[in-house]
C-alpha positions in Angstrom: 0.0 0.0 0.0 1.3 3.4 -0.9 2.0 5.4 2.3 0.4 8.5 0.6 -3.0 6.8 0.7 -2.8 5.6 4.4 -5.9 7.2 6.2 -3.9 7.3 9.4 -1.6 9.9 7.9 -4.5 12.1 7.1 -6.0 11.7 10.6 -2.6 12.6 12.1 -2.3 15.7 9.8 -5.8 16.8 10.8 -5.2 16.5 14.5 -1.9 18.4 14.2 -3.5 21.1 12.2 -6.3 21.5 14.7 -3.8 21.7 17.6 -1.7 24.3 15.8 -4.8 26.4 15.0 -5.9 26.3 18.6 -2.4 27.3 19.8 -2.2 30.2 17.3 -5.5 31.5 18.5 -3.9 31.7 21.9 -1.4 34.2 20.6 -4.2 36.3 19.1 -5.8 36.7 22.6 -2.4 37.9 24.0 -1.5 34.8 26.0 1.8 32.9 25.9 2.0 29.8 23.7 2.4 27.1 26.4 0.3 28.5 29.3 -2.9 26.7 30.4 -4.8 30.1 30.7 -4.3 33.8 31.0 -6.3 36.6 32.5 -7.0 39.9 30.8 -9.1 42.4 32.8 -12.3 40.6 33.9 -12.0 37.7 31.5 -10.4 34.2 31.8 -9.0 32.8 28.5 -8.6 29.0 28.7 -5.9 27.6 26.4 -6.6 23.9 26.8 -6.0 22.4 23.4 -8.2 19.3 23.3 -10.1 18.7 26.5 -11.9 22.1 26.7 -14.6 21.9 24.1 -16.6 25.0 23.1 -16.1 28.6 24.0 -12.9 29.1 26.0 -13.6 32.7 27.1 -15.2 32.9 30.5 -15.9 36.3 32.1 -15.6 36.3 35.9 -19.1 37.8 36.1 -20.5 34.6 34.7 -18.8 32.3 37.2 -20.8 30.8 40.0 -18.1 28.8 41.7 -14.8 27.1 41.0 -13.5 23.7 42.2 -9.8 22.8 42.2 -8.9 19.2 42.7 -5.8 17.0 42.2 -5.9 14.1 39.7 -3.3 11.7 38.4 -3.0 9.7 35.2 -0.5 8.5 32.7 1.0 12.0 32.3 1.5 12.4 36.1 -0.3 14.6 38.6 -2.4 17.6 37.6 -4.7 20.1 39.1 -8.2 19.9 37.6 -10.1 23.2 37.6 -13.8 23.0 37.2 -15.7 26.3 36.5 -19.4 26.2 37.1 -21.1 29.1 35.4 -24.3 30.9 36.4 -26.0 29.5 33.3 -25.3 25.9 34.6 -22.6 25.2 32.1 -19.3 23.8 33.4 -15.8 24.0 31.9 -12.9 21.9 32.8 -9.2 22.4 32.2 -6.0 21.1 33.7 -2.8 22.7 35.1 0.4 20.7 35.5 1.9 20.2 39.0 5.2 22.0 38.4 6.7 25.4 39.4 5.1 27.4 36.6 1.8 25.6 37.0 1.6 26.3 40.7 2.4 30.0 40.0 -0.5 30.1 37.5 -2.8 28.4 40.0 -2.0 31.1 42.6 -2.6 33.8 40.0 -6.0 32.2 39.3 -6.9 32.0 43.0 -6.0 35.7 43.5 -8.1 36.7 40.5 -11.1 34.6 41.7 -10.8 36.2 45.2 -10.7 39.7 43.6 -13.8 39.0 41.6 -15.6 37.3 44.6 -16.0 33.9 43.0 -16.2 31.0 45.5 -13.4 28.5 45.4 -13.5 25.0 46.8 -10.2 23.0 47.0 -10.1 19.2 47.1 -7.0 17.0 47.6 
């Protein structure tokens, strides 16, 4: 079989193009390329590439509460941030447990406290 006609190659190319498109959209919002999120004014921009489906812009005024828990898997430990919105919609994203990830988590907690959003921590 000719490798040019292998459907796996097309699938791999599509996934890589999707990932690159999502990462380039991060740069358009003013965030850094590898950060899990960034905050501009009263808005949280989530940069999760694959596991945050839908609109990734969440104003702090729409947040009802936030839960932060620890999880582990094949890639190691992570912080899982669950945002419950006033409309009832929830968003999830993950932050790695490393020095930069912990700094970003503290930045998120300060912003949530500033905007009076309730935070529950588990684990």
